C-alpha positions in Angstrom: 0.2 -0.1 0.0 1.4 3.5 -0.8 1.5 5.8 2.5 -1.1 8.0 3.0 -0.4 11.7 2.2 0.0 13.7 5.2 -2.1 16.9 4.9 -2.8 19.6 7.5 -5.5 22.1 7.7 -5.1 25.8 8.7 -8.2 27.4 9.4 -10.9 25.4 10.9 -14.2 28.0 10.2 -17.0 26.7 7.7 -15.1 25.8 4.6 -12.2 24.5 7.0 -14.0 22.1 8.4 -15.3 20.7 5.4 -11.7 20.2 4.4 -10.9 18.3 7.8 -13.7 16.0 7.3 -13.0 15.2 3.9 -9.5 14.7 4.5 -10.4 12.2 7.5 -12.6 10.6 4.9 -10.3 10.2 2.2 -8.5 7.2 2.2 -5.1 8.7 0.1 -5.1 11.1 2.9 -4.6 11.3 6.6 -5.0 14.1 8.6 -1.7 15.5 9.9 -3.2 18.5 12.0 -5.8 21.3 12.2 -3.6 25.2 12.8 -6.4 27.9 14.0 -5.4 30.0 17.2 -9.0 29.8 18.7 -10.2 27.3 21.0 -12.8 25.7 18.5 -9.7 24.9 16.5 -8.2 22.9 19.1 -11.5 21.2 19.9 -12.2 20.0 16.6 -8.5 19.1 16.5 -8.8 17.1 19.7 -12.5 15.5 18.2 -10.4 14.2 15.1 -7.6 13.0 17.0 -5.0 14.8 15.6 -2.8 17.2 17.1 -3.5 20.5 17.1 -1.0 23.8 16.5 -1.8 27.3 17.0 0.2 29.1 14.1 2.2 27.4 10.9 5.5 28.1 12.4 4.6 25.8 15.6 3.4 23.1 13.5 6.8 23.2 11.8 9.1 23.5 14.7 7.5 20.3 15.4 6.5 18.3 12.1 6.2 19.2 8.9 3.6 17.6 6.8 3.5 16.5 3.2 1.2 19.7 2.3 -1.2 22.1 3.6 -4.5 23.0 2.8 -5.3 27.0 3.8 -8.9 27.9 4.3 -7.8 30.8 6.6 -9.6 34.2 6.1 -8.7 36.0 2.7 -6.3 38.5 4.1 -4.4 35.7 5.1 -3.8 34.3 2.2 -0.7 35.3 1.0 1.3 35.5 4.4 0.3 31.6 4.9 0.8 30.5 1.2 4.4 32.0 1.4 5.0 30.4 4.4 4.1 27.2 2.9 6.2 28.1 -0.1 9.3 29.1 1.7 8.8 25.7 3.9 8.8 23.7 0.9 5.8 22.3 1.2 2.8 22.1 -1.2 -0.5 24.1 -0.6 -4.3 24.2 -1.6 -5.2 27.9 -1.2 -9.1 28.5 -0.9 -10.2 30.9 -3.1 -9.5 33.5 -3.5 -6.1 32.6 -3.5 -5.4 35.9 -2.6 -7.4 39.1 -1.9 -5.1 41.5 -3.7 -3.5 41.1 -7.6 0.0 42.4 -7.0 0.6 40.0 -3.8 -0.9 37.4 -5.6 1.7 37.8 -8.5 4.2 37.7 -5.9 3.4 34.6 -4.0 3.0 32.8 -7.6 6.4 33.6 -8.8 7.7 32.5 -5.5 6.0 29.1 -6.0 7.3 28.6 -9.7 10.7 29.7 -8.8 10.8 27.1 -6.1 9.3 24.6 -8.0 6.4 24.2 -5.1 3.4 22.8 -6.0 0.3 26.0 -5.3 -3.3 24.9 -6.1 -6.2 27.6 -5.8 -9.7 26.0 -4.2 -11.6 26.4 -7.1 -13.1 23.1 -6.6 -16.0 23.2 -9.4 -13.6 22.6 -11.8 -13.4 18.8 -10.3 -17.0 18.2 -10.9 -17.8 15.5 -13.6 -20.5 17.6 -14.9 -17.6 20.3 -15.5 -15.3 17.8 -16.9 -18.2 16.8 -19.5 -19.2 20.0 -20.5 -16.1 21.0 -21.6 -15.3 17.6 -23.4 -18.7 18.5 -25.3 -17.5 22.2 -26.1 -14.1 20.8 -27.4 -15.7 17.8 -29.3 -17.1 20.7 -31.6 -20.5 19.0 -31.5 -21.9 22.4 -31.0 -20.1 24.2 -33.7 -18.2 27.4 -33.0 -19.1 28.7 -29.9 -20.3 32.3 -30.1 -22.0 33.5 -26.8 -22.6 32.4 -22.9 -25.2 33.7 -20.6 -23.8 32.9 -16.9 -26.6 33.6 -14.0 -26.1 34.0 -10.2 -29.4 34.9 -8.9 -31.0 34.1 -5.1 -32.2 35.6 -2.2 -29.8 35.8 0.8 -31.9 36.5 4.0 -31.7 39.3 6.3 -29.9 37.5 8.8 -26.9 36.9 6.8 -26.2 40.3 7.0 -26.0 40.2 10.8 -22.2 39.5 10.3 -20.8 42.9 10.1 -18.2 42.7 7.2 -21.1 41.0 4.6 -22.2 44.8 4.5 -18.9 46.0 3.4 -16.7 46.4 0.4 -15.2 43.4 -1.0 -18.4 40.9 0.4 -20.6 41.0 -2.2 -21.8 38.9 -4.8 -19.1 39.9 -7.4 -16.0 38.8 -5.0 -17.9 35.8 -3.1 -20.0 34.6 -5.6 -19.4 35.6 -9.2 -15.5 34.6 -8.6 -16.4 31.0 -9.0 -18.7 31.1 -12.2 -15.9 33.5 -13.8 -13.4 30.4 -13.2 -15.8 27.9 -14.8 -16.3 30.3 -17.5 -12.7 30.3 -18.0 -12.1 26.9 -17.6 -14.7 26.4 -20.3 -14.1 28.8 -22.6 -10.9 30.2 -22.2 -9.2 33.3 -21.3 -10.7 36.6 -21.0 -9.8 39.9 -22.8 -12.1 42.4 -21.1 -15.1 43.3 -19.3 -17.5 46.2 -18.7 -19.7 46.3 -15.7 -22.2 47.9 -13.5 -23.3 47.3 -10.3 -26.3 48.5 -8.2 -27.2 48.5 -4.4 -30.5 49.6 -4.5 -32.3 47.3 -2.5 -30.6 46.9 0.8 -28.6 50.2 0.5 -25.2 48.8 2.1 -21.6 49.7 1.2 -21.2 46.7 -0.6 -22.9 45.7 -4.2 -25.9 43.3 -4.4 -26.5 43.2 -8.0 -24.2 43.3 -10.9 -24.2 42.8 -14.5 -21.0 42.3 -16.6 -20.4 42.1 -20.2 -17.6 39.6 -21.1 -15.1 39.6 -24.4 -13.2 36.1 -24.5 -9.4 36.1 -26.4 -11.3 33.9 -28.9 -13.7 36.0 -29.8 -16.6 34.3 -27.7 -18.9 37.1 -25.9 -20.9 36.6 -22.9 -23.1 37.9 -20.4 -23.3 37.3 -16.6 -26.0 38.6 -13.7 -25.4 38.4 -10.1 -27.8 39.3 -7.4 -28.0 38.2 -3.8 -31.4 40.0 -3.6 -34.1 38.1 -6.0 -36.0 35.0 -5.3 -34.8 33.1 -8.1 -33.8 29.6 -9.1 -31.2 29.9 -11.5 -27.4 29.9 -9.9 -25.0 27.1 -9.1 -26.4 26.5 -5.7 -29.9 25.6 -7.0 -28.7 23.9 -10.2 -26.3 21.2 -9.1 -27.3 19.7 -5.8 -23.7 20.0 -4.8 -24.5 21.2 -1.6 -27.3 19.7 0.0 -28.2 22.9 2.3 -29.8 24.4 -1.2 -32.9 23.3 -2.6 -32.1 21.8 -5.7 -34.2 22.9 -9.2 -34.1 21.5 -12.5 -33.3 24.8 -14.3 -29.9 26.1 -15.8 -27.1 28.4 -14.5 -25.3 28.8 -17.7 -26.2 28.4 -21.6 -23.7 28.2 -24.0 -24.4 28.8 -27.6 -22.7 27.5 -31.0 -23.7 27.4 -34.6 -24.7 24.0 -34.8 -26.1 23.9 -31.3 -26.6 24.7 -27.7 -25.6 23.7 -24.3 -27.4 24.0 -20.8 -25.2 23.5 -17.6 -25.6 21.9 -15.6 -28.4 19.6 -17.0 -25.9 19.0 -19.8 -28.9 19.1 -22.1 -27.7 19.4 -26.2 -30.3 20.9 -28.4 -29.7 21.3 -32.0 -31.9 21.2 -35.0 -32.1 17.2 -36.1 -32.3 18.4 -39.9 -31.5 21.8 -41.5 -30.2 24.4 -39.3 -33.2 27.5 -38.9 -35.2 29.1 -36.4 -38.6 27.7 -38.1 -36.8 24.0 -37.7 -38.0 21.8 -34.5 -35.4 21.1 -31.8 -34.0 17.5 -30.7 -32.9 17.6 -26.9 -30.3 15.1 -25.7 -29.1 15.1 -21.9 -25.3 13.5 -21.3 -25.8 11.5 -17.5 -22.7 11.7 -15.5 -22.1 10.2 -12.4 -22.4 12.7 -9.5 -19.6 13.3 -7.1 -18.3 15.7 -4.4 -16.2 18.0 -6.2 -14.4 18.7 -2.8 -13.6 15.2 -2.3 -12.0 15.2 -6.1 -10.2 18.3 -5.4 -8.7 16.6 -1.9 -7.8 13.5 -3.9 -5.9 15.3 -7.1 -3.8 17.4 -4.5 -2.9 14.0 -3.1 -1.8 12.7 -6.3 0.0 16.3 -7.3 1.8 16.1 -4.1 3.4 12.8 -5.1 3.9 14.1 -8.6 1.7 12.2 -10.4 -0.5 15.0 -11.5 -0.3 18.6 -12.5 -2.7 20.9 -10.7 -6.1 20.8 -12.5 -6.6 24.5 -10.8 -2.7 25.9 -10.6 -1.9 28.9 -8.3 -1.2 30.8 -11.3 -5.1 29.9 -12.9 -6.5 31.1 -9.5 -4.6 34.7 -10.1 -6.0 34.6 -13.5 -9.3 34.7 -12.3 -8.8 36.9 -9.5 -7.5 39.2 -12.1 -10.6 39.3 -13.6 -12.4 40.0 -10.7 -10.3 42.9 -10.0 -11.4 44.1 -13.5 -15.0 43.8 -12.7 -15.0 45.6 -9.7 -12.5 48.4 -11.5 -15.0 48.7 -14.3 -17.8 49.2 -12.3 -16.3 52.1 -10.2 -15.2 53.7 -13.6 -18.0 52.9 -15.7 -15.3 52.3 -18.4 -14.5 48.8 -20.0 -11.1 47.3 -18.3 -9.0 45.2 -20.7 -7.0 42.7 -19.3 -3.2 42.1 -20.3 
């Protein structure tokens, strides 16, 4: 048997606890330690039967894991990531990989120079449905892809905003939610050349946006639109359509619609719509649904992290990929602030 990969989890918050649970359940991995300065983190480590450390430095002084999962608050990602790279330890960093584009570039270059694997926790790329959607697009069955529409529409209840930071700039659906959708679109369709965005906080009036609309220009000529709102009662979002997280009610609607010259694709249902004979708006449609096995992408992400550490695979979502997605979100925020089209380098 191959020795299990020893993984430490930094941060015992909501996503950190999910990572801890999945590492404990993964046959290829062993939970090495929980690193969190709080008494809650200490309790979680005790319940899991593993060592607890208040800081990364304390852990390294005692013993080194094979890899670390960084699930600390966003503003700590750069420091934690650099600590891991300096120690020569591969790291899976939750999205966003950093909260600052410039600092992110420094971290990425440092990891690449040292040859230390750095992964970003955009786990949705690991979903079998996303893998199949990419295969369909690249197969040419849809013809030339021309347009995409992405939606994140749902209603966050009032008590969600009882936590003060959720009412402040940087905590709105663009940064917290749209970043997932932008990463998915980049994975399916390619890199983004420019964006133009508008935001509104007309409903709640908080400092943070609650609704945004974005025009997207892809480098390969595809045009797209994305609209996000956490203030509308609606079934069109990844959360409500995929069933990935059982906390959300699942609908049979789509969150992405991808249009090509010979057919269109709905995600997550993987319905392919085509004219069976001549292509025409007067012709009837044939719908074909592609079935895939449903698997938790967080589980698949940890499994792949273990394979990356062993040298068996390249990261599906590298640190650089996470940084490129963050650059798009940064451009969206700058466009909304200046009311101008913003091009990406």
